[in-house]
C-alpha positions in Angstrom: 135.1 83.6 103.6 137.2 85.1 106.4 139.3 87.0 103.8 136.1 88.6 102.4 134.9 89.4 105.9 138.2 91.1 106.6 137.9 93.3 103.5 134.3 94.2 104.5 134.9 94.9 108.2 135.4 98.5 109.2 137.5 97.5 112.2 141.2 96.4 111.9 142.3 93.4 113.8 144.9 95.2 115.8 142.3 97.7 117.1 139.9 95.0 118.4 139.4 94.6 122.1 140.8 91.2 123.0 138.4 90.9 125.9 135.3 90.9 123.7 133.2 87.8 123.4 133.8 87.5 119.7 137.6 88.0 119.9 138.4 84.4 119.0 136.3 84.7 115.8 137.8 88.0 114.9 141.3 86.8 115.4 140.9 84.5 112.4 140.1 87.5 110.2 143.1 88.8 108.4 144.1 92.4 109.0 143.4 93.8 105.6 140.4 96.2 105.6 139.6 97.4 102.1 139.3 101.2 101.5 137.3 100.8 98.2 133.6 101.3 98.7 132.8 99.4 95.5 134.8 96.4 96.5 133.2 96.3 100.0 129.8 96.7 98.5 130.3 93.8 96.1 131.4 91.6 99.1 128.3 92.7 101.0 126.0 92.1 98.1 127.3 88.5 98.0 127.0 87.9 101.7 123.4 89.2 102.1 122.3 86.8 99.4 123.4 83.7 101.4 120.6 81.5 102.7 120.3 78.1 104.4 117.5 75.5 104.0 116.0 73.5 106.9 119.0 71.2 106.8 121.4 74.1 107.1 122.7 73.7 103.6 123.8 76.8 101.9 122.4 78.4 98.7 122.1 81.9 97.3 119.1 83.9 96.1 119.2 86.0 93.0 116.6 88.8 93.1 115.9 90.5 96.3 114.4 93.8 94.9 110.8 93.0 95.8 111.6 92.2 99.4 114.1 95.0 99.9 112.2 97.8 98.1 110.0 98.8 101.2 113.2 99.2 103.3 115.2 100.9 100.6 112.4 103.4 100.1 113.0 104.7 103.6 116.5 105.9 102.5 115.5 107.2 99.0 116.9 104.3 97.0 113.7 103.5 95.1 113.2 105.5 92.0 110.0 103.6 91.4 108.5 105.2 94.6 110.1 108.5 95.3 109.4 110.0 98.7 106.9 112.8 98.8 109.3 115.4 100.2 112.0 114.7 97.7 112.7 116.8 94.6 114.1 114.7 91.8 117.2 116.0 90.3 117.5 116.6 86.6 119.5 113.8 84.9 122.9 114.8 83.7 124.0 114.0 80.1 125.4 110.7 79.3 124.3 109.2 82.6 123.2 106.0 80.9 126.6 105.6 79.1 128.5 106.0 82.3 126.1 103.6 84.1 126.6 101.0 81.5 130.4 101.5 81.8 130.3 100.9 85.5 128.2 97.8 85.1 130.8 96.4 82.7 133.3 97.1 85.4 131.2 95.2 87.9 130.0 98.2 89.9 126.5 99.2 90.7 125.5 102.9 91.0 122.7 105.2 90.1 124.4 108.5 90.2 127.6 109.8 88.4 130.8 110.2 90.2 132.2 113.7 90.1 135.9 113.4 89.4 136.6 116.8 90.7 135.3 115.9 94.2 132.2 117.1 95.9 130.7 120.4 94.9 131.1 123.4 97.2 128.1 124.7 98.9 127.3 127.6 101.3 128.4 131.2 100.8 130.1 132.4 97.6 133.8 131.6 97.9 134.8 134.6 95.8 133.2 137.0 98.3 135.9 138.2 100.7 135.8 139.8 104.1 136.2 143.3 102.5 132.8 143.0 100.8 131.0 142.9 104.2 129.1 146.0 105.2 131.0 148.2 107.7 127.8 149.5 109.1 127.0 146.2 110.8 127.6 145.8 114.5 130.9 144.4 115.6 129.4 141.3 117.0 131.1 138.1 116.1 129.6 136.6 112.9 127.3 133.6 113.3 128.9 130.3 112.5 128.0 129.2 108.9 125.6 126.3 108.5 127.2 122.9 108.4 128.3 122.0 105.0 126.9 118.7 103.9 129.1 117.2 101.2 127.4 115.5 98.3 127.7 111.8 98.8 127.3 109.8 95.6 125.0 106.8 95.8 126.6 103.6 94.5 123.5 101.3 95.0 119.8 101.6 94.5 116.8 99.5 93.6 116.8 97.7 91.2 120.1 96.3 92.4 122.8 95.2 90.0 125.4 92.8 91.3 128.9 92.3 89.8 128.6 88.5 89.8 126.4 85.8 88.4 123.8 84.0 90.5 122.2 81.1 88.8 118.4 81.1 89.1 117.0 78.3 91.2 120.4 77.4 92.8 120.1 74.1 94.7 121.4 74.0 98.2 125.0 72.8 98.6 125.6 69.2 99.5 129.0 69.9 101.1 128.8 73.4 102.7 126.5 74.0 105.7 126.2 76.4 108.5 125.4 74.0 111.4 124.9 70.2 111.9 123.2 69.2 115.1 123.5 65.5 114.5 127.4 65.5 114.2 129.2 65.7 117.5 131.3 68.9 117.5 134.9 69.0 118.3 136.4 70.5 121.4 136.1 74.1 120.1 132.5 73.5 119.1 133.1 74.0 115.4 134.6 72.2 112.5 135.9 75.0 110.2 136.4 72.6 107.3 132.7 71.7 107.2 130.8 74.8 108.3 130.7 78.4 107.1 131.8 80.7 109.9 128.4 82.5 110.2 129.3 83.7 113.7 132.2 85.7 112.2 129.8 87.2 109.7 127.5 88.3 112.6 130.5 89.9 114.3 131.2 91.9 111.1 127.5 93.0 111.1 128.1 94.3 114.6 131.1 96.2 113.4 129.1 97.8 110.6 126.5 99.0 113.1 128.9 100.3 115.7 131.9 101.6 113.6 131.0 102.0 109.9 131.8 105.4 108.4 130.6 104.8 104.9 126.8 105.5 104.6 126.6 103.5 101.4 127.8 100.3 103.1 125.7 100.9 106.3 122.5 101.7 104.4 122.9 98.6 102.2 123.4 96.4 105.2 120.5 97.9 107.2 118.1 97.4 104.2 119.1 93.7 103.8 119.4 92.6 107.4 115.7 92.2 108.2 115.2 89.9 105.2 118.3 87.8 105.8 117.8 87.5 109.5 114.3 86.0 108.9 116.2 82.9 107.5 116.7 81.5 111.0 118.4 78.3 109.8 121.3 80.4 108.5 122.0 81.6 112.0 122.2 78.4 114.1 124.8 77.0 116.4 126.1 78.0 119.9 128.6 80.6 118.7 126.2 82.2 116.3 123.6 82.3 119.0 126.0 84.2 121.3 126.8 86.6 118.4 123.1 87.2 117.7 122.6 88.1 121.4 125.4 90.6 121.2 124.1 92.0 117.9 120.7 92.7 119.5 122.3 94.3 122.5 124.6 96.5 120.4 121.8 97.5 118.1 119.4 98.3 120.9 122.1 100.5 122.5 122.9 102.3 119.2 119.2 103.0 118.5 118.3 103.9 122.1 121.2 106.4 122.4 120.8 107.7 118.9 124.4 106.6 118.0 123.6 104.7 114.8 125.0 107.4 112.5 127.6 108.7 114.9 130.5 107.7 112.6 128.7 108.5 109.3 128.8 112.3 109.6 126.2 114.6 108.2 123.4 112.9 106.2 122.0 114.1 103.0 119.4 116.9 103.2 116.7 114.5 102.2 117.5 112.1 105.0 117.0 112.2 108.7 118.5 110.2 111.5 115.0 108.8 112.2 115.0 107.3 108.7 118.0 105.3 109.6 116.5 104.4 113.0 113.4 103.1 111.2 115.6 100.6 109.3 117.1 99.5 112.6 113.7 99.0 114.1 112.7 96.6 111.3 115.8 94.6 112.0 115.1 94.5 115.7 111.6 93.3 115.0 112.9 90.4 113.0 115.5 89.6 115.7 112.7 89.3 118.2 112.0 85.9 116.7 115.3 84.7 118.4 113.8 85.5 121.8 114.1 81.9 123.1 117.8 82.6 123.5 117.2 85.9 125.3 117.3 86.4 129.0 114.7 88.6 130.7 117.0 91.7 130.8 117.5 91.5 127.0 113.8 91.2 126.4 113.2 94.2 128.6 115.9 96.2 126.7 114.2 95.3 123.4 110.8 96.5 124.7 112.4 99.6 126.1 114.0 100.4 122.7 110.6 100.0 120.9 109.0 102.2 123.5 111.7 104.9 122.8 110.8 104.8 119.1 107.3 106.1 119.9 108.9 109.4 120.8 110.0 110.1 117.2 108.3 110.6 113.9 106.2 108.3 111.7 109.2 106.5 110.3 110.0 105.0 113.6 106.6 105.0 115.3 104.9 102.7 112.8 107.5 99.9 112.9 107.6 100.2 116.7 103.8 99.9 117.0 103.9 96.8 114.8 106.8 95.3 116.8 104.9 95.9 120.1 101.9 94.1 118.6 104.0 91.1 118.0 105.7 91.4 121.3 102.3 91.3 123.0 102.1 87.7 121.8 105.8 86.6 121.9 107.2 88.6 124.9 104.3 88.7 127.3 106.2 89.1 130.6 108.1 92.2 129.3 105.1 93.6 127.6 103.2 93.3 130.9 106.0 95.2 132.7 106.0 98.1 130.3 102.2 98.1 129.5 101.5 101.1 131.6 104.2 103.2 129.9 103.0 102.0 126.5 99.4 103.1 127.1 100.6 106.5 128.4 102.7 107.0 125.3 99.9 106.0 123.0 97.6 108.6 124.5 100.3 111.2 123.9 100.8 110.4 120.2 97.1 109.7 119.3 96.7 113.1 117.8 98.7 112.0 114.7 96.1 110.6 112.3 98.6 108.8 110.1 99.4 106.3 112.9 96.0 106.3 114.7 95.0 103.0 113.0 98.2 101.3 114.2 97.7 102.5 117.7 94.1 101.3 117.9 95.0 97.9 116.4 97.7 97.5 119.0 95.3 98.2 121.8 92.7 95.9 120.3 95.4 93.1 120.3 96.4 93.9 123.9 92.7 93.8 124.9 92.4 90.3 123.5 95.1 88.9 125.9 93.7 89.1 129.5 97.0 88.0 131.1 98.6 91.3 129.9 96.3 93.6 131.9 95.4 91.3 134.8 96.8 93.9 137.2 95.3 97.0 135.7 93.8 99.6 138.0 90.8 101.9 137.3 93.4 104.5 136.4 94.9 102.3 133.8 91.6 101.5 132.2 90.7 105.2 132.0 93.9 105.9 130.1 93.0 103.1 127.7 89.6 104.5 127.1 91.1 108.0 126.6 92.9 106.8 123.5 89.9 105.9 121.3 87.8 108.8 122.8 90.6 111.2 121.8 90.5 110.0 118.2 86.7 110.2 118.1 86.9 113.8 119.3 89.5 114.6 116.7 87.5 112.9 113.9 84.3 114.8 114.8 86.0 118.2 114.6 84.6 120.4 111.8 88.1 120.9 110.3 89.2 117.2 110.6 88.4 116.6 106.9 89.4 120.0 105.5 92.7 118.7 104.1 93.4 118.6 100.3 91.4 116.0 98.4 93.2 112.7 98.1 95.6 113.4 101.0 94.2 110.6 103.1 92.2 107.5 102.4 88.6 107.9 103.2 88.1 104.2 103.6 91.0 104.0 106.0 89.5 106.9 108.0 86.2 105.1 108.3 88.1 101.9 109.3 90.0 103.8 112.1 86.7 105.3 113.4 85.0 102.0 113.6 88.1 100.6 115.4 87.9 103.4 117.9 84.4 102.3 119.0 85.4 98.7 118.8 88.2 99.3 121.1 85.8 100.8 123.7 83.7 97.7 123.5 86.4 95.1 124.0 88.0 97.0 126.8 84.7 97.6 128.5 84.1 93.9 128.4 87.5 93.3 129.9 86.3 95.1 133.1 84.8 93.1 135.9 81.0 93.3 135.9 80.9 95.2 139.2 83.5 97.7 138.0 81.8 98.7 134.7 79.4 101.3 136.0 82.3 103.2 137.5 83.6 104.1 134.0 80.3 105.1 132.5 80.5 108.8 133.6 84.0 109.2 132.1 83.1 107.6 128.8 79.8 109.4 128.6 81.4 112.8 129.2 84.0 112.4 126.5 81.5 111.0 124.0 79.4 114.1 124.6 82.4 116.3 124.3 83.2 114.7 120.9 79.7 115.7 119.8 79.7 119.2 121.1 79.7 120.7 117.6 76.4 119.0 116.8 72.9 119.6 118.1 72.4 115.9 118.7 74.8 113.0 119.1 75.7 111.2 115.9 74.6 107.6 115.1 77.9 105.9 116.1 77.8 107.6 119.5 74.1 106.7 120.0 74.9 103.1 119.2 77.7 103.2 121.7 75.5 104.5 124.5 73.0 101.7 123.7 75.7 99.1 123.8 77.1 100.4 127.1 73.6 100.2 128.6 73.3 96.7 127.4 76.6 95.4 128.9 77.0 97.5 132.0 75.0 95.1 134.2 75.2 91.7 132.4 77.3 89.6 130.1 74.4 88.4 128.2 75.0 87.6 124.5 73.6 89.9 121.8 70.9 87.4 120.7 69.0 84.6 122.4 69.4 80.9 121.8 66.5 78.4 121.9 66.6 76.7 125.3 64.9 73.5 126.1 62.6 75.4 128.5 61.6 77.9 125.8 61.1 75.1 123.3 58.8 73.2 125.7 56.8 76.3 126.6 56.3 77.5 123.0 56.0 74.2 121.3 55.0 71.5 123.8 54.8 67.9 122.6 51.5 67.1 120.8 50.6 70.8 120.3 49.7 72.3 117.0 49.2 75.9 116.0 50.6 79.2 117.2 51.9 79.2 120.8 51.3 82.9 121.2 47.9 84.0 122.4 48.3 87.8 122.4 51.0 90.3 121.7 51.5 94.0 122.3 54.4 96.3 121.6 55.7 99.6 123.0 58.3 102.0 121.8 60.7 103.1 124.5 63.4 105.5 123.3 65.5 103.5 120.7 63.9 100.2 121.6 60.8 98.2 120.7 59.6 96.0 123.5 57.1 93.3 122.6 55.2 91.3 125.3 53.5 88.1 124.4 51.2 85.9 126.4 51.7 82.2 125.6 49.4 79.3 125.4 50.6 77.9 128.7 48.7 79.5 131.5 50.7 82.3 133.2 53.7 82.3 130.8 54.9 85.4 129.0 57.7 86.1 126.6 59.3 89.6 126.5 61.4 90.7 123.5 63.5 93.8 123.7 64.8 94.9 120.3 67.6 97.5 120.5 70.3 98.7 118.1 72.9 96.6 119.9 70.9 93.4 120.2 67.8 91.4 121.0 67.0 90.2 124.5 64.4 87.7 125.3 62.9 86.9 128.7 60.6 84.0 129.5 58.5 84.6 132.6 56.0 82.6 134.6 53.4 84.5 136.7 53.2 82.7 140.0 50.1 84.5 141.3 47.8 81.6 140.2 44.6 81.3 142.3 44.0 77.8 143.6 40.2 78.3 143.5 37.9 80.5 141.5 35.8 83.0 143.3 32.6 81.4 144.6 33.7 77.9 143.8 33.1 75.0 146.2 35.5 72.2 147.0 33.5 69.2 145.8 34.2 65.5 146.0 35.0 65.4 142.3 37.8 68.0 142.8 39.2 66.1 145.8 39.2 62.9 143.8 40.9 64.4 140.8 43.6 66.0 143.0 44.2 62.7 144.8 44.5 60.9 141.5 47.0 63.5 140.2 49.2 63.3 143.4 49.1 59.5 143.3 50.3 59.5 139.7 53.2 61.8 140.6 54.2 59.5 143.5 54.1 56.5 141.2 56.4 58.2 138.6 58.7 59.2 141.5 58.8 55.6 142.7 59.9 54.3 139.3 62.9 56.7 139.3 66.0 54.6 138.5 68.3 56.8 140.6 69.5 55.5 143.9 68.2 58.5 145.9 64.4 59.0 146.0 63.4 62.5 144.9 62.2 64.8 147.6 58.7 65.9 146.9 58.0 69.6 147.3 55.3 70.5 149.7 52.8 72.9 148.1 52.5 76.3 149.7 49.0 76.0 151.2 47.3 79.1 152.6 46.1 78.6 156.2 42.4 77.7 156.6 42.3 75.4 153.5 42.1 71.6 153.5 45.0 69.2 153.5 47.2 68.9 150.4 45.2 66.1 149.1 42.1 68.3 149.0 43.7 71.2 147.1 41.9 72.1 143.9 43.8 72.2 140.6 44.8 75.7 139.4 42.3 77.7 137.5 43.1 78.5 133.9 44.5 82.1 134.0 43.6 84.8 131.6 46.6 87.2 131.1 47.1 90.2 128.9 50.5 91.6 127.9 49.6 95.0 129.4 49.7 93.4 132.8 53.4 92.9 132.8 54.2 96.3 131.2 52.1 98.0 133.9 53.9 96.2 136.7 57.2 97.7 135.6 55.9 101.2 134.8 56.3 104.3 137.1 52.5 104.5 137.3 50.9 106.9 138.4 53.8 109.2 137.6 53.5 108.7 133.8 52.6 112.2 132.6 55.6 112.3 130.3 55.4 110.0 127.3 59.0 109.0 127.7 58.2 107.4 131.1 55.2 105.4 130.0 56.4 104.5 126.5 54.1 104.5 123.5 51.7 101.7 122.8 51.8 101.0 119.1 49.2 99.3 117.0 49.8 95.6 116.2 49.5 96.2 112.4 51.4 95.3 109.2 53.8 98.2 109.7 54.9 96.8 113.0 55.2 93.3 111.7 57.4 94.4 108.8 59.6 96.4 111.1 60.1 93.6 113.5 60.9 91.1 110.7 63.3 93.6 109.1 65.1 94.2 112.4 65.4 90.4 113.0 67.1 90.1 109.6 69.8 92.6 110.5 72.5 90.8 112.5 73.2 91.9 116.0 76.9 91.0 115.7 79.7 91.7 113.2 79.9 88.8 110.8 83.2 88.0 109.0 84.1 85.2 106.6 87.7 84.3 105.8 89.1 81.7 103.4 91.8 79.2 104.3 93.7 77.3 101.6 96.6 74.9 101.8 99.4 74.9 99.2 101.3 71.7 99.1 104.9 71.1 98.1 105.6 72.3 94.6 102.0 73.4 93.9 101.5 76.7 92.0 98.2 76.4 90.2 94.6 76.9 91.4 93.3 73.5 90.5 95.9 71.5 92.4 95.6 73.8 95.4 91.9 73.5 95.7 92.1 69.7 95.2 93.9 69.3 98.5 91.8 67.4 101.1 94.5 67.6 103.9 97.6 69.4 104.9 100.7 69.0 107.0 100.5 68.3 110.7 101.6 71.8 111.4 98.8 73.1 109.2 96.3 70.9 111.1 97.6 72.1 114.4 97.2 75.7 113.2 93.5 75.0 112.3 92.8 73.5 115.7 93.9 76.7 117.4 92.5 79.4 115.1 88.9 78.5 115.9 86.5 75.9 117.2 85.2 73.0 115.0 81.4 73.3 114.6 78.8 71.0 113.1 77.2 72.7 110.1 74.0 70.7 109.9 71.0 72.4 111.6 73.4 75.1 112.9 71.2 78.0 114.0 73.2 79.8 116.7 76.4 80.6 114.7 77.1 82.4 111.5 78.0 79.8 108.8 79.1 82.1 106.0 76.8 80.7 103.4 77.8 77.1 103.9 75.1 74.4 103.5 73.3 73.7 106.8 71.0 70.9 105.6 72.7 68.3 103.3 76.4 68.6 104.2 77.1 69.5 100.6 79.9 71.9 101.8 81.3 69.4 104.3 80.2 68.4 107.8 82.3 70.7 109.8 83.8 74.2 109.7 86.1 76.3 111.9 84.6 79.3 113.6 85.5 81.8 116.2 83.2 84.2 118.1 82.7 86.4 121.2 79.9 88.6 122.3 80.6 91.1 119.5 82.0 89.2 116.5 81.4 85.9 114.8 84.0 84.8 112.2 83.6 81.7 109.9 86.6 80.2 108.1 85.9 78.7 104.7 88.5 75.9 104.9 89.1 74.3 101.5 90.5 71.1 103.0 87.3 70.5 104.9 85.1 70.8 101.8 84.5 67.7 99.7 85.7 67.4 96.1 82.5 66.7 94.2 82.5 64.2 91.5 82.6 65.9 88.1 83.6 69.2 89.5 87.1 69.3 87.9 87.4 73.1 88.4 86.3 72.9 92.0 83.7 75.5 91.4 81.8 74.7 94.6 84.9 75.3 96.7 85.7 78.5 94.8 82.1 79.6 95.2 82.8 80.3 98.9 86.6 80.9 99.1 86.6 83.0 95.9 84.1 85.4 97.3 86.0 86.0 100.5 87.8 89.4 100.8 90.5 87.9 103.0 92.3 84.6 102.6 94.8 82.7 104.8 97.3 80.8 102.6 99.4 78.1 104.2 102.2 77.9 101.7 104.2 74.7 101.9 105.1 74.9 98.2 108.7 76.1 98.7 108.0 78.9 96.3 106.7 82.5 96.7 102.9 82.6 96.6 101.6 84.8 93.8 98.9 87.3 94.8 96.7 86.3 91.8 97.1 82.5 92.1 93.4 82.1 92.9 91.6 83.8 89.9 88.7 85.8 91.3 87.5 89.4 91.2 87.4 89.5 95.0 91.2 89.8 95.4 92.0 92.1 98.3 94.1 90.6 101.1 96.2 87.4 101.4 97.8 86.4 104.7 100.5 84.0 103.6 102.1 81.7 106.1 105.3 79.9 105.1 108.3 78.4 106.8 111.1 80.9 107.3 113.5 78.4 105.6 112.8 76.2 102.6 113.1 72.5 103.0 112.3 69.1 101.6 108.9 67.5 101.5 109.6 65.5 104.5 110.2 68.6 106.6 106.8 69.9 105.9 104.9 66.7 106.5 106.7 65.9 109.8 105.3 66.8 113.2 108.8 67.5 114.5 108.6 71.1 113.4 105.4 72.0 115.3 107.3 74.4 117.6 108.9 76.2 114.7 108.7 79.8 113.6 106.9 80.9 110.5 107.1 83.9 108.2 103.8 85.8 107.9 103.4 88.0 104.8 100.5 90.4 104.2 99.7 90.8 100.5 97.3 93.7 99.5 95.5 94.6 96.3 97.2 97.3 94.2 96.1 100.7 95.5 94.9 99.4 98.9 96.3 101.5 101.7 98.7 99.9 104.2 97.2 98.7 107.5 97.8 96.1 110.1 100.6 94.9 112.3 102.3 92.6 109.8 103.8 95.3 107.7 106.0 93.7 105.1 106.4 90.5 107.0 106.8 89.2 110.5 108.4 86.0 111.9 106.0 84.4 114.4 106.3 81.3 116.6 104.0 78.3 116.0 102.5 78.8 119.5 101.4 82.4 118.8 100.7 82.0 115.1 96.9 81.2 115.4 96.3 84.2 117.6 98.3 86.5 115.4 96.7 85.4 112.2 93.2 85.4 113.7 93.6 89.0 114.8 95.1 90.0 111.5 92.4 88.3 109.4 89.6 89.9 111.5 91.1 93.4 111.2 91.8 92.9 107.5 88.2 91.8 106.8 87.0 94.9 108.8 88.9 97.1 106.4 88.3 95.1 103.3 84.5 95.5 103.8 84.9 99.3 104.0 87.3 99.3 101.1 84.7 97.5 98.9 81.9 99.7 100.2 83.7 102.8 99.1 84.3 101.3 95.6 88.1 100.9 96.2 88.3 104.2 98.0 86.9 106.2 95.2 83.7 107.4 96.8 83.1 109.1 100.2 80.2 106.8 101.1 79.9 106.2 104.9 80.0 102.6 106.0 77.0 101.6 108.1 77.6 98.9 110.7 74.8 96.4 111.6 74.1 98.2 114.8 73.7 101.5 113.1 71.4 99.9 110.5 69.2 98.6 113.4 69.1 102.1 114.9 68.0 103.6 111.6 65.2 101.0 111.2 63.9 101.8 114.7 64.0 105.5 114.0 62.3 105.1 110.6 59.5 103.1 112.3 59.0 105.9 114.9 58.9 108.5 112.1 56.1 106.7 110.4 53.9 106.6 113.5 51.2 109.3 113.7 52.0 112.2 116.0 50.7 111.9 119.5 47.8 114.0 120.4 48.5 116.9 122.8 46.0 116.5 125.6 45.0 119.6 127.6 45.0 118.9 131.4 42.0 120.1 133.4 42.3 122.2 136.5 42.0 120.7 139.9 41.9 117.1 140.8 40.8 116.2 137.3 44.1 117.2 136.0 45.4 113.8 137.0 42.8 112.0 134.9 45.1 111.5 131.9 48.0 110.2 134.0 45.9 107.9 136.0 43.9 106.4 133.1 46.5 103.7 132.3 44.3 102.1 129.7 45.4 104.9 127.3 49.0 103.6 127.4 48.7 100.0 128.4 
């Protein structure tokens, strides 16, 4: 092993600094660096295929092409997916013959080697100085452009290795990387038992800091993220120290743009930022080792990601994804740099290709209150500026003038909805007393975004309505049936309708309905707006004790005395230790004693009474001030019923399935009634357990609410904007006779997004669950394979997990997961919840646009409610224009409130 590392290392032993931390490890490496790129590549191909299981036993993986292909694409090593700015070269004759010959020799390459050396480029070498024009000025000639030598690629995807790797190789019983249960020797290692992984990490550091061969460096950078995700391969105190140094050196090389210092000029199709993009993917994976970091190293990591936002899309995208994970995993450092992050996001928001990632990052930060606990009003304004800037850019007339097919229409709709959603969640993050301060800033920029239109568009109108709703209250978007409301509307022993009279008015984009109830003096006010439904239950306290002209007779006094005596008797039987304090009635002066008070007179109340009390009467000459009284007819009834059927929140449903050890088929997966303790712990934190039977307040995603046929319980998560229901297969019963588990699949098979907890020990295939609604799978699996006991033990609850996002073919890339991320068990529920919610947001739009083939605008529930209210207003007959008389009679129309109330 050490001999191979010596051949691979670009640094000779006699040139190493003896004071370096890894000097002892390096001293064991023989001084024999190989100068053959093919030999070094073969060694590297073998090393990057090493893996360790959860018991630290070594094994090798055979095919890495699927995992490496996204990274190799960044450096033009994927002929299956050429970069858009690349011009494919014409194949030379007999390439296949030469390729076959190289494979027989054990070499892997995709381009022929020119035996005559690199071709000459630049000016014509036959043209001498005498051929220059003498009429030119005698200024010194400009230096010729740098000559970039042609570098021959010796590896590409698909990768061919010059050695055999048996498929399904079992972990070694004798060779491991670390053994915690064995007491180490004085030097901390037993070389005869453990592979020197720390020495391998030191060679990785050498490749990053000193490598001069681009073929070797590119191959290493493409494979590092995947191999480093196998955390059990890199265990032990020495390896841990080497990992810390690796991160420090890589951060320095990326931050100071020194990653390609020793490489020389890159090919014309490559940029230094492409190489930096690979390094950022490696740093994102190395973030999963953060428990061994000190605060300074965490800050350096965040600072390096922040620096990557200054470059092009190749680096900005992985840095945004890394910052999203850092918001969960590295909260102290994220809090420290959050102000700089927000400032930088506002500067790069004009790039539409990364706008979605920026907004998703801000949505994630907005869901973690501890990150912005010290935000000032200035900080909040900068946050609001980011989505407002995108809305302005989106509404520009030339924003969609690009060539057809250049950008995904579904993704554009998704980003626009995210922009408004981000305004909502950050507005709710403000303290209630601070919200009105930000209304002028948001209002001005929303109007500026609509300056090209004669009226504000529907999403902006909905946003104004939502802001008006939550500026002065944290009330939910729909009411819940309280015990008071239940007793007033449906008192015990009552039958029939509890509403006596009802009237409705149209005010702007709202329909206000006032109902008088059967109970004397009680009213119910319903305000239906695009952003929600508000209900108020009111009691008129102006109840006359006596009717006009009525006498206080003996019968009245006797009835009142009997009523008071009954109340006192009930109070005396109170089982509590303290006697209740009776309230003294508010008796007007000049009446009799409390015992002689007459019972309240039954009150007659019309809904117009309440509306008139809140009106600006008599200054109601403008219809917009007094509202419009609408007839209580079938049209109004149908409109109100239709409005009540449109949800006032965003509903999402996501499937969750558990894949047990060794399971690969749909039937055995759906048959699971339980999962591992780690899976159960994940469920307990991804949502709240709700009772399905008679559930009326929360969205149940189509699950049975009457007979428990889909199980008694389900997991759900909600806030004031969103309700999300998880169709959890292990909570659903296995019905007798349902061998295909059709009832489970009826729900989970129709979900656009599924969370897959994969304990099978094998890769989860995208089409494992056969259904036509196959769009997004969020696969959670251990970062290292292991035995069945490892997955069923509770000892690994604080482990890390590998999260993979699988998308349907043709679906645009989105989200913070990218190719994969390694996440701690503590942060896993929050990461997966946010990912599944944003994925279902986009999946709904993707389906609505027929897989991004039609430019059909997606209508949110709030916009649908706005359209129904506007449609109802358009069907009302036009209001008659009344001519005002001269003189004092000109006030007749305004003062005759019976016309409007």
